[in-house]
Structure formats: structure tokens, C-alpha cells
Backbone and ligand atoms as CSV (ligand in chain L), in Angstrom:
chain,resi,resn,atom,element,x,y,z
A,1,MET,N,N,-9.878,37.689,12.403
A,1,MET,CA,C,-8.848,37.121,13.285
A,1,MET,C,C,-7.819,36.358,12.441
A,2,ASN,N,N,-6.630,36.894,12.405
A,2,ASN,CA,C,-5.595,36.212,11.619
A,2,ASN,C,C,-4.842,35.221,12.480
A,3,GLY,N,N,-4.433,34.148,11.870
A,3,GLY,CA,C,-3.685,33.159,12.610
A,3,GLY,C,C,-2.458,32.752,11.853
A,4,TYR,N,N,-1.683,31.905,12.479
A,4,TYR,CA,C,-0.490,31.410,11.819
A,4,TYR,C,C,-0.694,29.974,11.389
A,5,PHE,N,N,-0.091,29.653,10.268
A,5,PHE,CA,C,-0.200,28.336,9.688
A,5,PHE,C,C,1.134,27.631,9.898
A,6,LYS,N,N,1.077,26.419,10.458
A,6,LYS,CA,C,2.322,25.696,10.734
A,6,LYS,C,C,2.468,24.515,9.783
A,7,THR,N,N,3.646,24.420,9.192
A,7,THR,CA,C,3.922,23.285,8.319
A,7,THR,C,C,5.428,23.049,8.339
A,8,SER,N,N,5.914,22.162,7.469
A,8,SER,CA,C,7.365,22.009,7.392
A,8,SER,C,C,7.790,22.055,5.939
A,9,CYS,N,N,9.003,22.537,5.717
A,9,CYS,CA,C,9.532,22.683,4.364
A,9,CYS,C,C,9.724,21.297,3.736
A,10,PRO,N,N,9.172,21.062,2.527
A,10,PRO,CA,C,9.329,19.732,1.905
A,10,PRO,C,C,10.769,19.463,1.459
A,11,ILE,N,N,11.598,20.513,1.390
A,11,ILE,CA,C,12.987,20.319,0.945
A,11,ILE,C,C,13.904,20.019,2.137
A,12,CYS,N,N,13.847,20.865,3.175
A,12,CYS,CA,C,14.799,20.711,4.280
A,12,CYS,C,C,14.134,20.314,5.598
A,13,ALA,N,N,12.798,20.181,5.585
A,13,ALA,CA,C,12.039,19.732,6.758
A,13,ALA,C,C,12.014,20.739,7.908
A,14,GLN,N,N,12.535,21.923,7.680
A,14,GLN,CA,C,12.495,22.980,8.689
A,14,GLN,C,C,11.049,23.418,8.947
A,15,GLY,N,N,10.686,23.562,10.229
A,15,GLY,CA,C,9.337,24.020,10.560
A,15,GLY,C,C,9.114,25.456,10.091
A,16,ILE,N,N,7.933,25.729,9.537
A,16,ILE,CA,C,7.632,27.063,9.026
A,16,ILE,C,C,6.334,27.566,9.637
A,17,GLU,N,N,6.327,28.807,10.097
A,17,GLU,CA,C,5.087,29.445,10.539
A,17,GLU,C,C,4.844,30.618,9.625
A,18,TYR,N,N,3.620,30.740,9.156
A,18,TYR,CA,C,3.328,31.776,8.173
A,18,TYR,C,C,1.901,32.252,8.374
A,19,PRO,N,N,1.610,33.524,8.128
A,19,PRO,CA,C,0.220,33.976,8.272
A,19,PRO,C,C,-0.703,33.155,7.373
A,20,LYS,N,N,-1.884,32.850,7.871
A,20,LYS,CA,C,-2.801,31.948,7.174
A,20,LYS,C,C,-3.167,32.410,5.764
A,21,GLU,N,N,-3.164,33.732,5.516
A,21,GLU,CA,C,-3.531,34.230,4.178
A,21,GLU,C,C,-2.543,33.738,3.124
A,22,GLY,N,N,-1.352,33.318,3.573
A,22,GLY,CA,C,-0.312,32.911,2.620
A,22,GLY,C,C,-0.518,31.522,2.051
A,23,VAL,N,N,-1.468,30.768,2.593
A,23,VAL,CA,C,-1.661,29.396,2.119
A,23,VAL,C,C,-2.031,29.399,0.640
A,24,GLY,N,N,-1.332,28.577,-0.138
A,24,GLY,CA,C,-1.603,28.488,-1.572
A,24,GLY,C,C,-0.667,29.362,-2.399
A,25,THR,N,N,0.157,30.194,-1.737
A,25,THR,CA,C,1.079,31.050,-2.498
A,25,THR,C,C,2.503,30.510,-2.407
A,26,ASP,N,N,3.372,31.029,-3.259
A,26,ASP,CA,C,4.787,30.636,-3.237
A,26,ASP,C,C,5.502,31.433,-2.165
A,27,ILE,N,N,6.253,30.752,-1.310
A,27,ILE,CA,C,7.050,31.472,-0.321
A,27,ILE,C,C,8.478,30.916,-0.344
A,28,GLN,N,N,9.387,31.686,0.228
A,28,GLN,CA,C,10.770,31.221,0.266
A,28,GLN,C,C,11.057,30.667,1.659
A,29,CYS,N,N,11.590,29.427,1.705
A,29,CYS,CA,C,11.892,28.802,2.988
A,29,CYS,C,C,12.971,29.615,3.701
A,30,PRO,N,N,12.734,30.009,4.974
A,30,PRO,CA,C,13.723,30.830,5.688
A,30,PRO,C,C,15.029,30.075,5.937
A,31,SER,N,N,14.969,28.745,5.899
A,31,SER,CA,C,16.157,27.974,6.218
A,31,SER,C,C,16.993,27.619,4.988
A,32,CYS,N,N,16.370,27.005,3.963
A,32,CYS,CA,C,17.168,26.569,2.810
A,32,CYS,C,C,16.976,27.465,1.592
A,33,GLN,N,N,16.145,28.518,1.719
A,33,GLN,CA,C,15.908,29.510,0.668
A,33,GLN,C,C,15.227,28.956,-0.577
A,34,SER,N,N,14.705,27.717,-0.505
A,34,SER,CA,C,14.005,27.183,-1.680
A,34,SER,C,C,12.630,27.830,-1.765
A,35,TRP,N,N,12.145,27.995,-3.012
A,35,TRP,CA,C,10.777,28.490,-3.206
A,35,TRP,C,C,9.838,27.312,-3.119
A,36,ILE,N,N,8.855,27.419,-2.238
A,36,ILE,CA,C,7.912,26.313,-2.078
A,36,ILE,C,C,6.491,26.862,-2.080
A,37,VAL,N,N,5.544,25.983,-2.461
A,37,VAL,CA,C,4.135,26.366,-2.366
A,37,VAL,C,C,3.695,26.049,-0.949
A,38,LEU,N,N,3.171,27.065,-0.261
A,38,LEU,CA,C,2.703,26.851,1.106
A,38,LEU,C,C,1.359,26.138,1.014
A,39,ARG,N,N,1.350,24.850,1.349
A,39,ARG,CA,C,0.072,24.137,1.250
A,39,ARG,C,C,-0.278,23.457,2.563
A,40,ARG,N,N,-1.588,23.310,2.732
A,40,ARG,CA,C,-2.077,22.625,3.926
A,40,ARG,C,C,-1.564,21.203,3.933
A,41,ASP,N,N,-1.212,20.715,5.116
A,41,ASP,CA,C,-0.777,19.330,5.211
A,41,ASP,C,C,-1.950,18.420,4.886
A,42,LEU,N,N,-1.680,17.401,4.079
A,42,LEU,CA,C,-2.732,16.462,3.716
A,42,LEU,C,C,-3.050,15.573,4.913
A,43,PRO,N,N,-4.309,15.166,5.063
A,43,PRO,CA,C,-4.645,14.288,6.186
A,43,PRO,C,C,-3.925,12.940,6.079
A,44,THR,N,N,-3.581,12.353,7.219
A,44,THR,CA,C,-2.830,11.096,7.204
A,44,THR,C,C,-3.559,9.991,7.973
A,45,ARG,N,N,-4.887,10.128,8.106
A,45,ARG,CA,C,-5.617,9.102,8.864
A,45,ARG,C,C,-5.525,7.726,8.205
A,46,TRP,N,N,-5.643,7.718,6.860
A,46,TRP,CA,C,-5.567,6.439,6.146
A,46,TRP,C,C,-4.164,5.836,6.270
A,47,LEU,N,N,-3.153,6.706,6.244
A,47,LEU,CA,C,-1.773,6.237,6.405
A,47,LEU,C,C,-1.593,5.559,7.758
A,48,LYS,N,N,-2.188,6.151,8.805
A,48,LYS,CA,C,-2.098,5.552,10.146
A,48,LYS,C,C,-2.818,4.211,10.176
A,49,PHE,N,N,-4.003,4.167,9.562
A,49,PHE,CA,C,-4.747,2.910,9.470
A,49,PHE,C,C,-3.892,1.856,8.743
A,50,TRP,N,N,-3.222,2.300,7.693
A,50,TRP,CA,C,-2.383,1.409,6.871
A,50,TRP,C,C,-1.209,0.859,7.678
A,51,MET,N,N,-0.531,1.762,8.417
A,51,MET,CA,C,0.683,1.367,9.153
A,51,MET,C,C,0.364,0.514,10.370
A,52,TYR,N,N,-0.714,0.901,11.070
A,52,TYR,CA,C,-0.974,0.268,12.370
A,52,TYR,C,C,-2.071,-0.786,12.333
A,53,PHE,N,N,-2.773,-0.922,11.192
A,53,PHE,CA,C,-3.806,-1.959,11.117
A,53,PHE,C,C,-3.655,-2.840,9.880
A,54,ARG,N,N,-3.676,-2.229,8.683
A,54,ARG,CA,C,-3.640,-3.016,7.447
A,54,ARG,C,C,-2.376,-3.880,7.363
A,55,LEU,N,N,-1.203,-3.286,7.594
A,55,LEU,CA,C,0.047,-4.038,7.486
A,55,LEU,C,C,0.186,-5.083,8.595
A,56,PRO,N,N,-0.102,-4.740,9.870
A,56,PRO,CA,C,-0.040,-5.785,10.908
A,56,PRO,C,C,-0.981,-6.960,10.619
A,57,VAL,N,N,-2.190,-6.670,10.073
A,57,VAL,CA,C,-3.120,-7.752,9.736
A,57,VAL,C,C,-2.520,-8.638,8.637
A,58,ALA,N,N,-1.904,-8.010,7.633
A,58,ALA,CA,C,-1.265,-8.777,6.551
A,58,ALA,C,C,-0.140,-9.645,7.121
A,59,PHE,N,N,0.620,-9.085,8.063
A,59,PHE,CA,C,1.729,-9.824,8.680
A,59,PHE,C,C,1.194,-11.033,9.454
A,60,LEU,N,N,0.167,-10.804,10.286
A,60,LEU,CA,C,-0.359,-11.879,11.134
A,60,LEU,C,C,-1.054,-12.973,10.320
A,61,THR,N,N,-1.813,-12.574,9.273
A,61,THR,CA,C,-2.482,-13.605,8.467
A,61,THR,C,C,-1.447,-14.444,7.708
A,62,SER,N,N,-0.354,-13.805,7.245
A,62,SER,CA,C,0.688,-14.572,6.554
A,62,SER,C,C,1.405,-15.499,7.524
A,63,LEU,N,N,1.599,-15.020,8.756
A,63,LEU,CA,C,2.253,-15.841,9.770
A,63,LEU,C,C,1.376,-17.052,10.101
A,64,ALA,N,N,0.066,-16.804,10.209
A,64,ALA,CA,C,-0.876,-17.892,10.492
A,64,ALA,C,C,-0.884,-18.898,9.344
A,65,ALA,N,N,-0.836,-18.376,8.094
A,65,ALA,CA,C,-0.823,-19.263,6.924
A,65,ALA,C,C,0.453,-20.092,6.914
A,66,LEU,N,N,1.564,-19.486,7.385
A,66,LEU,CA,C,2.844,-20.196,7.439
A,66,LEU,C,C,2.752,-21.383,8.399
A,67,GLY,N,N,1.968,-21.208,9.483
A,67,GLY,CA,C,1.769,-22.288,10.441
A,67,GLY,C,C,1.040,-23.480,9.825
A,68,ASP,N,N,0.242,-23.207,8.779
A,68,ASP,CA,C,-0.512,-24.286,8.132
A,68,ASP,C,C,0.304,-25.036,7.088
A,69,VAL,N,N,1.372,-24.373,6.600
A,69,VAL,CA,C,2.208,-25.024,5.587
A,69,VAL,C,C,3.136,-25.994,6.305
A,70,ARG,N,N,3.025,-27.286,5.978
A,70,ARG,CA,C,3.794,-28.271,6.729
A,70,ARG,C,C,5.259,-28.354,6.285
A,71,ALA,N,N,5.453,-28.783,5.051
A,71,ALA,CA,C,6.826,-28.977,4.591
A,71,ALA,C,C,7.382,-27.665,4.043
A,72,MET,N,N,8.712,-27.582,3.949
A,72,MET,CA,C,9.326,-26.440,3.297
A,72,MET,C,C,8.994,-26.541,1.817
A,73,SER,N,N,8.343,-25.522,1.309
A,73,SER,CA,C,7.922,-25.557,-0.089
A,73,SER,C,C,8.001,-24.142,-0.630
A,74,PHE,N,N,7.570,-23.980,-1.861
A,74,PHE,CA,C,7.553,-22.640,-2.438
A,74,PHE,C,C,6.665,-21.716,-1.596
A,75,SER,N,N,5.508,-22.261,-1.148
A,75,SER,CA,C,4.576,-21.449,-0.349
A,75,SER,C,C,5.224,-20.938,0.925
A,76,SER,N,N,5.974,-21.830,1.616
A,76,SER,CA,C,6.577,-21.391,2.877
A,76,SER,C,C,7.652,-20.338,2.641
A,77,PHE,N,N,8.468,-20.520,1.575
A,77,PHE,CA,C,9.490,-19.508,1.267
A,77,PHE,C,C,8.828,-18.182,0.911
A,78,PHE,N,N,7.750,-18.277,0.119
A,78,PHE,CA,C,7.039,-17.067,-0.273
A,78,PHE,C,C,6.492,-16.347,0.961
A,79,LEU,N,N,5.864,-17.116,1.864
A,79,LEU,CA,C,5.252,-16.505,3.055
A,79,LEU,C,C,6.294,-15.865,3.970
A,80,ILE,N,N,7.462,-16.523,4.109
A,80,ILE,CA,C,8.537,-15.941,4.939
A,80,ILE,C,C,9.002,-14.616,4.329
A,81,ALA,N,N,9.222,-14.632,2.999
A,81,ALA,CA,C,9.657,-13.413,2.313
A,81,ALA,C,C,8.592,-12.326,2.431
A,82,TYR,N,N,7.333,-12.729,2.307
A,82,TYR,CA,C,6.220,-11.777,2.373
A,82,TYR,C,C,6.126,-11.145,3.764
A,83,CYS,N,N,6.286,-11.968,4.817
A,83,CYS,CA,C,6.279,-11.440,6.193
A,83,CYS,C,C,7.404,-10.424,6.361
A,84,GLY,N,N,8.589,-10.748,5.813
A,84,GLY,CA,C,9.729,-9.838,5.891
A,84,GLY,C,C,9.429,-8.523,5.190
A,85,LEU,N,N,8.820,-8.631,4.007
A,85,LEU,CA,C,8.469,-7.436,3.235
A,85,LEU,C,C,7.483,-6.565,4.015
A,86,VAL,N,N,6.428,-7.198,4.544
A,86,VAL,CA,C,5.394,-6.449,5.260
A,86,VAL,C,C,5.985,-5.753,6.486
A,87,ALA,N,N,6.837,-6.483,7.248
A,87,ALA,CA,C,7.455,-5.894,8.444
A,87,ALA,C,C,8.352,-4.715,8.062
A,88,SER,N,N,9.102,-4.852,6.951
A,88,SER,CA,C,9.994,-3.756,6.524
A,88,SER,C,C,9.182,-2.546,6.088
A,89,VAL,N,N,8.124,-2.777,5.307
A,89,VAL,CA,C,7.300,-1.659,4.841
A,89,VAL,C,C,6.707,-0.922,6.041
A,90,MET,N,N,6.240,-1.710,7.019
A,90,MET,CA,C,5.643,-1.116,8.214
A,90,MET,C,C,6.653,-0.219,8.930
A,91,SER,N,N,7.862,-0.734,9.147
A,91,SER,CA,C,8.845,0.068,9.879
A,91,SER,C,C,9.305,1.260,9.040
A,92,GLY,N,N,9.428,1.063,7.726
A,92,GLY,CA,C,9.843,2.158,6.846
A,92,GLY,C,C,8.821,3.295,6.818
A,93,LEU,N,N,7.533,2.929,6.766
A,93,LEU,CA,C,6.491,3.960,6.729
A,93,LEU,C,C,6.406,4.695,8.070
A,94,ILE,N,N,6.517,3.925,9.170
A,94,ILE,CA,C,6.435,4.544,10.498
A,94,ILE,C,C,7.580,5.539,10.690
A,95,LYS,N,N,8.790,5.162,10.186
A,95,LYS,CA,C,9.943,6.063,10.302
A,95,LYS,C,C,9.944,7.118,9.206
A,96,ARG,N,N,8.905,7.111,8.353
A,96,ARG,CA,C,8.763,8.067,7.248
A,96,ARG,C,C,9.978,8.048,6.322
A,97,LYS,N,N,10.412,6.827,5.973
A,97,LYS,CA,C,11.548,6.675,5.062
A,97,LYS,C,C,11.037,6.498,3.633
A,98,LEU,N,N,11.773,7.087,2.687
A,98,LEU,CA,C,11.383,6.988,1.282
A,98,LEU,C,C,11.415,5.530,0.802
A,99,TRP,N,N,12.367,4.728,1.326
A,99,TRP,CA,C,12.420,3.319,0.898
A,99,TRP,C,C,11.165,2.582,1.369
A,100,GLY,N,N,10.607,2.995,2.515
A,100,GLY,CA,C,9.363,2.382,2.996
A,100,GLY,C,C,8.222,2.697,2.046
A,101,TRP,N,N,8.199,3.954,1.572
A,101,TRP,CA,C,7.182,4.389,0.617
A,101,TRP,C,C,7.332,3.603,-0.689
A,102,LYS,N,N,8.583,3.380,-1.121
A,102,LYS,CA,C,8.818,2.646,-2.374
A,102,LYS,C,C,8.410,1.183,-2.246
A,103,TRP,N,N,8.829,0.539,-1.157
A,103,TRP,CA,C,8.504,-0.885,-0.987
A,103,TRP,C,C,7.019,-1.090,-0.742
A,104,ASN,N,N,6.326,-0.043,-0.310
A,104,ASN,CA,C,4.882,-0.142,-0.134
A,104,ASN,C,C,4.189,-0.440,-1.469
A,105,TRP,N,N,4.802,0.040,-2.587
A,105,TRP,CA,C,4.248,-0.239,-3.919
A,105,TRP,C,C,4.369,-1.725,-4.244
A,106,VAL,N,N,5.460,-2.332,-3.799
A,106,VAL,CA,C,5.640,-3.776,-4.023
A,106,VAL,C,C,4.562,-4.526,-3.242
A,107,PHE,N,N,4.384,-4.117,-1.974
A,107,PHE,CA,C,3.345,-4.742,-1.142
A,107,PHE,C,C,1.971,-4.582,-1.792
A,108,LEU,N,N,1.664,-3.371,-2.229
A,108,LEU,CA,C,0.366,-3.073,-2.828
A,108,LEU,C,C,0.146,-3.912,-4.101
A,109,SER,N,N,1.210,-4.081,-4.906
A,109,SER,CA,C,1.087,-4.869,-6.135
A,109,SER,C,C,0.860,-6.339,-5.827
A,110,ILE,N,N,1.666,-6.890,-4.900
A,110,ILE,CA,C,1.515,-8.306,-4.555
A,110,ILE,C,C,0.122,-8.550,-3.988
A,111,GLU,N,N,-0.297,-7.649,-3.104
A,111,GLU,CA,C,-1.608,-7.787,-2.481
A,111,GLU,C,C,-2.719,-7.756,-3.530
A,112,THR,N,N,-2.579,-6.856,-4.518
A,112,THR,CA,C,-3.595,-6.740,-5.565
A,112,THR,C,C,-3.649,-8.009,-6.419
A,113,LEU,N,N,-2.476,-8.620,-6.679
A,113,LEU,CA,C,-2.445,-9.841,-7.480
A,113,LEU,C,C,-2.962,-11.040,-6.696
A,114,LEU,N,N,-2.693,-11.053,-5.386
A,114,LEU,CA,C,-3.061,-12.210,-4.566
A,114,LEU,C,C,-4.528,-12.253,-4.163
A,115,PHE,N,N,-5.129,-11.087,-3.926
A,115,PHE,CA,C,-6.488,-11.090,-3.394
A,115,PHE,C,C,-7.496,-11.826,-4.294
A,116,PRO,N,N,-7.486,-11.575,-5.641
A,116,PRO,CA,C,-8.396,-12.344,-6.500
A,116,PRO,C,C,-8.115,-13.848,-6.449
A,117,LEU,N,N,-6.842,-14.227,-6.290
A,117,LEU,CA,C,-6.485,-15.649,-6.178
A,117,LEU,C,C,-7.122,-16.250,-4.936
A,118,TYR,N,N,-7.080,-15.466,-3.846
A,118,TYR,CA,C,-7.659,-15.905,-2.585
A,118,TYR,C,C,-9.177,-16.102,-2.734
A,119,ILE,N,N,-9.841,-15.142,-3.397
A,119,ILE,CA,C,-11.290,-15.243,-3.642
A,119,ILE,C,C,-11.591,-16.520,-4.439
A,120,LEU,N,N,-10.780,-16.768,-5.488
A,120,LEU,CA,C,-10.981,-17.963,-6.315
A,120,LEU,C,C,-10.819,-19.225,-5.489
A,121,SER,N,N,-9.806,-19.232,-4.613
A,121,SER,CA,C,-9.555,-20.437,-3.820
A,121,SER,C,C,-10.702,-20.690,-2.845
A,122,VAL,N,N,-11.335,-19.597,-2.368
A,122,VAL,CA,C,-12.490,-19.770,-1.471
A,122,VAL,C,C,-13.702,-20.261,-2.273
A,123,LEU,N,N,-13.908,-19.645,-3.467
A,123,LEU,CA,C,-15.062,-20.015,-4.305
A,123,LEU,C,C,-15.008,-21.469,-4.749
A,124,PHE,N,N,-13.793,-21.932,-5.085
A,124,PHE,CA,C,-13.670,-23.270,-5.662
A,124,PHE,C,C,-13.033,-24.265,-4.706
A,125,ALA,N,N,-13.093,-23.957,-3.394
A,125,ALA,CA,C,-12.480,-24.855,-2.411
A,125,ALA,C,C,-13.113,-26.239,-2.492
A,126,GLY,N,N,-12.285,-27.248,-2.575
A,126,GLY,CA,C,-12.780,-28.627,-2.561
A,126,GLY,C,C,-13.416,-29.091,-3.852
A,127,GLN,N,N,-13.399,-28.237,-4.880
A,127,GLN,CA,C,-13.997,-28.670,-6.155
A,127,GLN,C,C,-12.938,-29.254,-7.065
A,128,SER,N,N,-13.289,-30.313,-7.763
A,128,SER,CA,C,-12.353,-30.854,-8.740
A,128,SER,C,C,-13.059,-30.893,-10.088
A,129,LEU,N,N,-12.256,-31.054,-11.133
A,129,LEU,CA,C,-12.827,-31.079,-12.481
A,129,LEU,C,C,-13.706,-32.318,-12.660
A,130,LYS,N,N,-14.850,-32.120,-13.313
A,130,LYS,CA,C,-15.719,-33.277,-13.603
A,130,LYS,C,C,-15.034,-34.152,-14.650
A,131,PRO,N,N,-15.214,-35.460,-14.561
A,131,PRO,CA,C,-14.611,-36.324,-15.576
A,131,PRO,C,C,-15.159,-35.953,-16.950
A,132,GLY,N,N,-14.276,-35.883,-17.907
A,132,GLY,CA,C,-14.715,-35.568,-19.267
A,132,GLY,C,C,-14.722,-34.070,-19.565
A,133,ALA,N,N,-14.641,-33.237,-18.518
A,133,ALA,CA,C,-14.626,-31.795,-18.761
A,133,ALA,C,C,-13.301,-31.391,-19.392
A,134,SER,N,N,-13.364,-30.396,-20.224
A,134,SER,CA,C,-12.143,-29.951,-20.895
A,134,SER,C,C,-11.261,-29.176,-19.909
A,135,GLN,N,N,-10.048,-29.666,-19.711
A,135,GLN,CA,C,-9.141,-29.023,-18.753
A,135,GLN,C,C,-8.741,-27.623,-19.216
A,136,SER,N,N,-8.426,-27.505,-20.520
A,136,SER,CA,C,-7.974,-26.200,-20.998
A,136,SER,C,C,-9.140,-25.215,-20.980
A,137,GLY,N,N,-10.354,-25.696,-21.266
A,137,GLY,CA,C,-11.541,-24.833,-21.202
A,137,GLY,C,C,-11.734,-24.302,-19.806
A,138,ALA,N,N,-11.563,-25.178,-18.811
A,138,ALA,CA,C,-11.723,-24.779,-17.409
A,138,ALA,C,C,-10.647,-23.774,-17.018
A,139,ALA,N,N,-9.421,-24.012,-17.505
A,139,ALA,CA,C,-8.317,-23.113,-17.176
A,139,ALA,C,C,-8.571,-21.728,-17.750
A,140,ILE,N,N,-9.080,-21.676,-18.972
A,140,ILE,CA,C,-9.348,-20.376,-19.614
A,140,ILE,C,C,-10.466,-19.645,-18.874
A,141,ALA,N,N,-11.518,-20.405,-18.480
A,141,ALA,CA,C,-12.624,-19.794,-17.734
A,141,ALA,C,C,-12.128,-19.220,-16.413
A,142,LEU,N,N,-11.234,-19.972,-15.755
A,142,LEU,CA,C,-10.676,-19.556,-14.472
A,142,LEU,C,C,-9.824,-18.290,-14.644
A,143,LEU,N,N,-9.057,-18.271,-15.736
A,143,LEU,CA,C,-8.182,-17.136,-16.028
A,143,LEU,C,C,-9.016,-15.878,-16.295
A,144,LYS,N,N,-10.142,-16.067,-17.017
A,144,LYS,CA,C,-11.030,-14.935,-17.313
A,144,LYS,C,C,-11.636,-14.392,-16.024
A,145,LEU,N,N,-12.029,-15.318,-15.142
A,145,LEU,CA,C,-12.611,-14.922,-13.862
A,145,LEU,C,C,-11.574,-14.158,-13.035
A,146,TYR,N,N,-10.329,-14.675,-13.051
A,146,TYR,CA,C,-9.244,-14.011,-12.320
A,146,TYR,C,C,-9.028,-12.600,-12.873
A,147,GLY,N,N,-9.025,-12.487,-14.193
A,147,GLY,CA,C,-8.838,-11.187,-14.841
A,147,GLY,C,C,-9.925,-10.195,-14.447
A,148,SER,N,N,-11.176,-10.665,-14.410
A,148,SER,CA,C,-12.284,-9.773,-14.045
A,148,SER,C,C,-12.178,-9.338,-12.595
A,149,LEU,N,N,-11.855,-10.300,-11.716
A,149,LEU,CA,C,-11.707,-9.958,-10.296
A,149,LEU,C,C,-10.574,-8.964,-10.096
A,150,LEU,N,N,-9.472,-9.174,-10.860
A,150,LEU,CA,C,-8.307,-8.293,-10.767
A,150,LEU,C,C,-8.679,-6.870,-11.181
A,151,LEU,N,N,-9.481,-6.779,-12.235
A,151,LEU,CA,C,-9.913,-5.480,-12.748
A,151,LEU,C,C,-10.773,-4.742,-11.710
A,152,VAL,N,N,-11.710,-5.485,-11.110
A,152,VAL,CA,C,-12.597,-4.886,-10.102
A,152,VAL,C,C,-11.788,-4.474,-8.874
A,153,TYR,N,N,-10.968,-5.408,-8.379
A,153,TYR,CA,C,-10.178,-5.132,-7.175
A,153,TYR,C,C,-9.176,-4.005,-7.420
A,154,GLY,N,N,-8.586,-4.025,-8.623
A,154,GLY,CA,C,-7.619,-2.984,-8.972
A,154,GLY,C,C,-8.247,-1.605,-8.963
A,155,SER,N,N,-9.506,-1.504,-9.460
A,155,SER,CA,C,-10.110,-0.177,-9.526
A,155,SER,C,C,-10.696,0.279,-8.190
A,156,ILE,N,N,-11.144,-0.664,-7.338
A,156,ILE,CA,C,-11.703,-0.186,-6.066
A,156,ILE,C,C,-10.683,-0.148,-4.940
A,157,TRP,N,N,-9.542,-0.849,-5.109
A,157,TRP,CA,C,-8.558,-0.893,-4.016
A,157,TRP,C,C,-7.216,-0.297,-4.425
A,158,LEU,N,N,-6.633,-0.825,-5.515
A,158,LEU,CA,C,-5.303,-0.359,-5.917
A,158,LEU,C,C,-5.319,1.113,-6.336
A,159,LEU,N,N,-6.289,1.474,-7.163
A,159,LEU,CA,C,-6.314,2.824,-7.719
A,159,LEU,C,C,-6.432,3.924,-6.650
A,160,PRO,N,N,-7.448,3.849,-5.755
A,160,PRO,CA,C,-7.532,4.903,-4.715
A,160,PRO,C,C,-6.299,4.939,-3.816
A,161,ASN,N,N,-5.737,3.758,-3.511
A,161,ASN,CA,C,-4.530,3.720,-2.680
A,161,ASN,C,C,-3.332,4.304,-3.411
A,162,ALA,N,N,-3.228,4.008,-4.713
A,162,ALA,CA,C,-2.117,4.542,-5.498
A,162,ALA,C,C,-2.177,6.069,-5.511
A,163,VAL,N,N,-3.371,6.624,-5.723
A,163,VAL,CA,C,-3.542,8.079,-5.733
A,163,VAL,C,C,-3.165,8.647,-4.363
A,164,TYR,N,N,-3.648,7.981,-3.305
A,164,TYR,CA,C,-3.375,8.434,-1.938
A,164,TYR,C,C,-1.870,8.491,-1.664
A,165,PHE,N,N,-1.173,7.390,-1.967
A,165,PHE,CA,C,0.258,7.344,-1.635
A,165,PHE,C,C,1.100,8.229,-2.556
A,166,LEU,N,N,0.686,8.366,-3.827
A,166,LEU,CA,C,1.426,9.258,-4.727
A,166,LEU,C,C,1.394,10.692,-4.216
A,167,LYS,N,N,0.218,11.108,-3.707
A,167,LYS,CA,C,0.058,12.485,-3.223
A,167,LYS,C,C,0.873,12.749,-1.965
A,168,ARG,N,N,1.284,11.675,-1.267
A,168,ARG,CA,C,1.971,11.853,0.007
A,168,ARG,C,C,3.454,11.493,-0.023
A,169,LYS,N,N,4.019,11.423,-1.225
A,169,LYS,CA,C,5.441,11.054,-1.332
A,169,LYS,C,C,6.315,12.028,-0.540
A,170,HIS,N,N,5.918,13.315,-0.520
A,170,HIS,CA,C,6.751,14.331,0.155
A,170,HIS,C,C,6.842,14.117,1.666
A,171,LEU,N,N,5.983,13.252,2.217
A,171,LEU,CA,C,6.053,12.999,3.663
A,171,LEU,C,C,7.211,12.066,4.018
A,172,PHE,N,N,7.820,11.462,2.993
A,172,PHE,CA,C,8.873,10.456,3.236
A,172,PHE,C,C,10.218,10.944,2.712
A,173,LYS,N,N,11.262,10.662,3.497
A,173,LYS,CA,C,12.602,11.138,3.115
A,173,LYS,C,C,13.614,10.006,3.152
L,1,ZN,ZN,ZN,13.666,24.595,3.477
């Protein structure tokens, strides 16, 4: 039983129907005449989770954190800018805009740098340096811990996401 395979041209976005046996071969787009590889559309479940859950959660937690910041400070300016960034990335990805895909890398980088900081702040909440302890020694130990957390988080979170989004650049225009 032969069927037709439906996809869209990555160059001109024209819908294409082609016999299923053609998947994986080079075909010429009937609309813009470009030669393209007929490939199965990649799944976008994670992208939907990202747009409709991950980004809204980042927006709401930053908004909540902004409520805790009393005076106008670097933190409040950062949080306002971050909320703006998250909202823009969300709308850009939903509209399948290339700028949304690009700014998503900024979001992903900031998030990767911030998450280990957040873990450290939870681990060391309310702790102060013991009298007589070496301040620079403590700072170096903290920096090493941050580096290790960054390495772990980067490989289990940033790396798979980077691969995922790189493979789906063609979905954005
Ligand atoms: Zn085309």
C-alpha cells in the first residue's frame, strides 16, 4: 500500500506531497525549483513543551523574584530585562521566527549560567564565613564548585537542548 508523504519545502515553505518511497532522496521543489532532500519532519514535542511550559515557568518565576526585590537595584533591572527576553523568545518561537530561534540561544546560555548559581545560593543560604577562615580560599572553593556544577548542568541540559534546537533551525524563518 503506497501512500503520500506530506511536508513543506525548507526554502519556500510550499506544501509538498510525494510518494512515500521518495523519503530520503533528492527532489526538486515544484514551486521554487530548489533541490531538497525529502525528509521526515522532526518531532516537535519538546519544542511545544519549551514554548508553552519551560518559558512561561521562567517568566513567572522571574516575575515572582522581581516581587521580592524591594529597591531598584541591579537585580531588579536584570529581572525586568530577563522577563522581556523570555517573553520575546516565547512569542518568536510560537510565530516560528528565526530571531526567536536566535534569542533562544541567549536564554539558554543565561539559564545555564544562572542555574548553578541558584543551586549554590540554596546550598549556602544563611551561611557566613567563619571568623579566621581564609576569604580567598573560600572564594576559590566556591568558584570550583560553581565550575563543576556548570560542567554537569551544561552536559545534561545545555548540550541535548543545543543539539535539539540546532537540528530544527529550518522550522524558523
Ligand atoms: Zn520550494
